[in-house]
C-alpha positions in Angstrom: 3.8 -5.9 7.6 3.1 -3.5 4.8 -0.4 -3.9 3.4 -1.4 -2.8 -0.1 -5.1 -2.3 -0.6 -5.8 -3.0 -4.3 -8.4 -4.0 -6.9 -8.1 -6.1 -10.1 -7.0 -4.5 -13.3 -5.3 -1.6 -11.5 -2.0 -0.7 -13.3 -0.7 1.4 -10.3 -1.4 -1.6 -8.0 0.6 -3.9 -10.2 3.4 -1.4 -10.6 3.6 -0.8 -6.8 3.7 -4.6 -6.2 6.5 -5.0 -8.7 8.4 -2.1 -7.2 8.2 -3.6 -3.7 9.4 -6.9 -5.0 12.3 -5.2 -6.8 13.5 -3.4 -3.7 13.0 -6.4 -1.5 10.1 -5.3 0.8 7.6 -7.8 2.0 3.9 -7.0 1.8 0.4 -8.3 1.9 -2.1 -7.5 -0.8 -5.8 -7.1 0.0 -8.3 -6.9 -2.8 -11.0 -4.5 -1.7 -13.4 -5.9 -4.3 -13.6 -9.2 -2.4 -13.0 -8.1 1.1 -15.9 -6.1 2.4 -14.2 -5.1 5.6 -11.1 -3.9 3.7 -13.4 -1.9 1.4 -15.2 -0.3 4.4 -11.9 0.5 6.0 -10.5 2.3 3.0 -13.7 4.2 2.4 -13.8 5.1 6.1 -10.3 6.4 5.9 -11.5 8.8 3.2 -9.8 7.2 0.2 -11.5 6.9 -3.1 -8.7 5.2 -5.1 -6.2 2.4 -4.8 -3.5 1.4 -4.2 -3.3 2.5 -0.6 -0.3 1.6 1.6 -0.7 0.9 5.3 1.4 -0.4 8.2 -1.2 -1.6 10.6 -3.8 1.2 10.7 -1.3 3.9 9.6 -1.3 5.2 6.0 2.3 5.5 5.1 2.6 7.2 1.7 1.0 7.8 -1.6 1.7 5.8 -4.8 3.9 8.5 -6.2 6.0 8.7 -3.0 6.3 4.9 -2.8 7.6 4.7 -6.4 10.6 7.0 -5.6 11.7 5.1 -2.4 14.3 2.4 -2.0 14.1 -0.2 0.7 16.0 1.9 3.3 13.9 4.9 2.7 10.6 3.0 3.0 11.8 1.1 6.1 12.8 4.4 7.8 9.4 6.0 6.9 7.5 3.1 8.3 9.6 3.3 11.5 9.1 7.0 11.8 5.3 6.8 11.3 4.5 3.8 13.5 
C-alpha cells in the first residue's frame, strides 16, 4: 500500500491526499511529528521535507510528479519500481 509521510499544516500533504482520493488510489498517511520511527526513516532516507511517497521501502515519486499522474500511471510506476 502507498504510504504518504506527512506533517500537520502541510498544504502539499493535503493536496496530495486529495489528489489520491480523487483518482481512487488507496493510501496510508503517517505523521512524522508523532511517529518517531517514521521521522527517523524519512531523515535516514535523506529527505528534509514532506510529503514523501513510499511503497514499502521504495520512494516512488516526488510531489510534483504525483500531482500529474492518474491512477493507471501511478499504478504502473509502483509496479515498475517494486
